[in-house]
Every structure is written in C-alpha cells, then in structure tokens.
C-alpha positions in Angstrom: 0.0 0.0 0.0 2.9 2.4 0.7 4.3 2.1 -2.9 1.0 2.6 -4.8 -0.5 5.9 -5.7 -3.6 6.6 -3.6 -6.4 9.1 -4.3 -8.6 10.8 -1.7 -11.3 8.2 -2.1 -8.8 5.4 -1.6 -7.5 7.1 1.6 -11.1 7.6 2.8 -11.9 3.9 2.2 -8.8 2.7 4.1 -9.3 5.2 6.9 -13.0 4.3 7.4 -11.9 0.7 8.0 -9.0 1.7 10.3 -6.3 0.0 8.3 -3.1 -0.8 10.1 0.1 -2.0 8.5 3.8 -2.6 9.3 6.4 -2.5 6.6 10.2 -2.7 6.4 11.6 -0.6 3.5 15.1 -0.9 2.1 16.8 2.5 1.9 18.0 1.8 -1.7 14.3 2.0 -2.9 14.0 5.6 -1.6 15.7 8.0 -4.0 16.1 11.0 -1.7 17.4 9.1 1.3 19.7 6.9 -0.7 21.5 10.1 -2.0 22.7 11.0 1.5 23.4 7.5 2.8 26.5 5.4 2.2 26.1 3.3 -1.0 27.3 -0.1 0.3 25.5 0.2 3.6 22.4 -1.8 4.3 20.1 0.8 5.8 16.4 0.4 6.3 13.4 2.0 7.8 10.6 0.3 9.6 7.2 1.9 9.2 4.1 1.2 11.3 1.0 3.2 10.4 -2.7 3.4 11.0 -5.1 5.0 8.6 -8.2 6.3 10.3 -10.7 9.2 10.2 -10.0 12.3 12.2 -12.5 14.6 14.0 -13.6 16.3 10.7 -14.1 12.8 9.1 -11.1 13.3 6.8 -8.5 10.6 6.4 -5.4 10.7 8.6 -2.3 8.6 9.0 -0.3 8.2 12.2 2.3 5.9 13.6 6.1 5.7 13.9 9.1 5.3 11.7 12.2 3.5 13.1 15.3 4.4 11.1 18.6 2.6 10.9 20.7 4.5 8.4 24.4 4.8 7.7 25.1 8.5 6.7 28.2 10.4 5.8 29.9 12.4 8.5 30.5 15.9 7.1 33.6 16.4 9.2 35.5 13.2 8.4 33.5 11.8 5.5 33.4 8.5 7.3 30.3 6.4 8.1 27.9 7.6 10.8 25.2 5.3 12.2 22.0 7.2 12.7 19.0 5.6 14.4 15.9 7.5 15.4 12.3 6.8 16.3 10.1 9.3 14.5 6.4 9.7 15.6 4.2 11.3 13.0 0.6 12.2 12.4 -0.7 13.7 9.1 -4.2 14.7 8.1 -5.4 14.8 4.5 -8.1 16.8 2.8 -9.6 16.7 -0.7 -8.3 19.7 -2.7 -11.6 20.0 -4.7 -13.7 20.6 -1.5 -13.8 24.1 -0.1 -12.9 23.8 3.6 -14.5 27.2 4.5 -12.0 28.9 6.7 -10.0 25.9 8.0 -6.4 26.3 8.5 -4.8 24.5 5.6 -1.4 24.3 7.2 -2.5 21.3 9.3 -3.6 19.3 6.3 -2.0 17.9 3.2 -4.2 18.5 0.1 -4.7 15.6 -2.3 -5.6 16.6 -5.8 -6.6 14.5 -8.8 -3.0 13.2 -9.2 -3.1 11.3 -5.9 -0.3 10.7 -3.4 2.3 8.1 -2.7 2.5 7.5 1.1 6.0 6.3 0.9 7.2 9.6 -0.6 5.4 11.4 2.2 6.9 9.3 4.9 10.4 9.6 3.3 9.9 13.4 3.7 9.2 12.9 7.4 12.5 11.0 7.8 14.4 13.7 5.8 13.0 16.5 7.9 14.3 14.6 11.1 17.9 14.3 9.9 20.2 17.1 11.2 21.3 19.7 8.8 25.0 19.0 9.8 25.5 15.3 10.0 28.6 14.8 12.2 29.8 12.5 14.9 28.9 13.9 18.3 32.6 14.1 19.4 35.6 14.8 17.1 37.2 11.8 18.7 34.6 9.5 17.1 35.6 10.7 13.6 37.2 8.0 11.4 40.0 10.2 10.0 41.0 11.8 13.3 44.7 11.5 12.5 44.4 13.3 9.1 42.1 15.9 10.7 44.6 16.5 13.5 47.5 16.9 11.1 45.4 19.4 9.1 44.6 21.4 12.2 48.2 21.4 13.4 49.5 22.6 10.0 47.0 25.4 9.9 48.2 26.5 13.5 51.8 26.5 12.3 51.0 28.7 9.4 49.4 31.3 11.5 52.4 31.4 13.8 54.8 31.9 10.9 52.8 34.8 9.4 54.6 38.0 9.0 53.4 40.6 11.5 54.9 43.9 10.3 53.4 46.2 13.0 54.2 44.0 16.0 57.7 45.6 16.2 56.2 49.1 15.8 54.0 48.6 18.9 57.0 47.6 20.9 59.0 50.7 19.7 56.1 53.0 20.5 55.7 51.4 23.9 59.4 52.1 24.7 59.3 55.7 23.6 56.4 56.6 25.9 58.3 55.7 29.0 
C-alpha cells in the first residue's frame, strides 16, 4: 500500500476501516534518502502506520518510523550510524472541496493526481535528519589523524605569518616611558 498511488477516495476507504500496516523498506528503494546514505551500507526504515478518520471525518495517517541509516559524516567523510524513532501524524483533505476557513497548514491537500504515502513518509525522515550530519565528538571521527594533522599545520601557518606592525607597537611602547 505504501508504494502505490492513492487518491482521496482510496484514503477515505482505508481510513474508514481503520487500516493498520507494518512494513520494512530498504533504503535503496528511496531515492532521496539513498542520496545522503553510504552506497554499500544496508540501511532500512521500519514503518508502522494506522489510517483512520480524524475529527472532521477526513483521512489521517499516524504511527512511527524507526530508522537505521548509515550516513556520511560531514567532518571526516566516514560512516555515521544514525538511528531514530520518529512519531508522525498527518491529516489529509480533498483539494476539490472548499474547507471554508479551515487552517490548511494542518492538512495535506490531495488533488486528482493522488499521493504516494512512501514519498510522504520519506519526507518525514528527511526532515528529522540534522542539517549538519557529524559525529557527536571529534574523537569518534574516522580520519582523526588526518584531521589532527590538518589542524596542526594550519596552526603552524598562523604562527609563521609576517606581522609587520608588531615591532612598531614595541617601539612606540618604549618611547612613551
């Protein structure tokens, strides 16, 4: 059900019967998540969802997504295991019906093109990933030796810089005594 295109009527039918499902999805089948994960890693996400009617009798989906991904650390470019439990709740509405003053921010409109739930839930995972994907401590980085060598060489370069006015401040300081 996650992989197929659903229209508002389909979501309404599934929601009125309170459909529940559990599915494990390979990360390689998700185009946007596979771009930021390590190619040879076996990442997956486990999705549990319940489709039901909300208070306004519109379809809604809620549940949790458990992720187990291997991402690329932006500091050392090594692998970073990222696991998270994401709890979500999304309400839908039919785009063709006038909702008369309802706040459309809380709903996802479904037009005549339909919606693929897996794409929507992939977006939930993407919005939970930190903008800067890095190990929590620099000591956990894979290339710590190379990183340390880089940092030491940049410190040495700053020490060797020519400071033409440093002598002038010493001369001016001696004259004022």
